[in-house]
C-alpha positions in Angstrom: 148.1 113.3 32.6 145.2 114.2 34.9 144.0 112.1 37.7 140.6 110.6 37.8 138.2 112.1 40.3 137.6 109.9 43.3 134.1 109.2 44.1 133.4 110.1 47.7 130.8 108.3 49.5 128.0 110.3 51.1 128.3 110.8 54.9 126.4 108.2 56.9 123.1 109.5 58.4 123.4 110.2 62.1 121.1 108.1 64.3 118.9 110.1 66.6 119.2 108.6 70.0 116.1 108.8 72.2 116.9 110.6 75.4 116.1 108.6 78.5 113.8 109.9 81.2 115.1 111.6 84.3 111.7 112.0 86.0 109.5 109.0 87.1 106.4 108.1 89.1 106.8 107.6 92.9 106.4 104.0 94.2 105.0 105.3 97.5 102.6 108.1 96.6 102.0 107.1 92.9 102.3 110.7 91.8 103.3 110.9 88.1 106.6 112.6 87.5 107.2 113.1 91.2 110.6 111.3 91.4 113.7 113.1 90.0 117.0 111.3 89.7 120.2 113.2 90.1 123.7 111.8 89.4 126.8 113.3 91.1 129.8 112.0 89.3 132.4 113.6 91.6 131.0 111.7 94.7 129.9 108.7 92.5 126.4 108.8 94.1 123.1 108.6 92.4 119.9 109.7 94.2 116.2 109.6 93.5 113.9 111.7 95.5 110.1 112.3 95.4 109.2 116.0 95.6 105.7 115.2 96.8 106.2 112.7 99.7 110.0 113.2 100.3 110.8 109.5 99.8 114.4 109.1 98.7 117.0 106.5 97.7 120.7 106.8 97.1 123.2 104.3 95.6 126.7 104.1 94.4 127.2 104.6 90.6 129.8 104.2 87.9 130.4 106.1 84.8 127.8 104.1 82.8 124.9 104.6 85.2 121.8 106.4 83.9 118.9 107.8 85.9 116.7 104.9 84.8 119.2 102.5 86.5 118.9 104.4 89.8 115.1 104.3 89.7 115.1 100.5 88.7 117.4 99.7 91.7 115.0 101.7 94.0 112.0 99.7 92.7 114.0 96.4 93.1 115.0 97.3 96.7 111.3 98.2 97.6 110.2 94.8 96.2 113.0 93.0 98.1 112.0 94.7 101.4 108.3 93.9 100.8 109.1 90.2 100.1 111.2 90.0 103.3 108.4 91.4 105.4 105.9 88.8 103.9 108.2 86.0 104.7 108.5 87.1 108.3 104.7 87.1 108.7 104.4 83.4 107.7 
């Protein structure tokens, strides 16, 4: 007796993941696409640097860190410093 053919299911469609940006606008000179984020996994350091005004920021990273995370931390740090300066004035 012959076996019945098994019905194979079609392969699931692959999701296309959107790639995240690695280049952002500078918070100091407001130049579009002036800040480039670089991740060094060996040293576990992420850095963001503006190629126009040479402003830079470095932070410790883990294996899940993306360039957008480094840029967001830089923006948060700028806001924290600005708020601290405003509190000193009053």
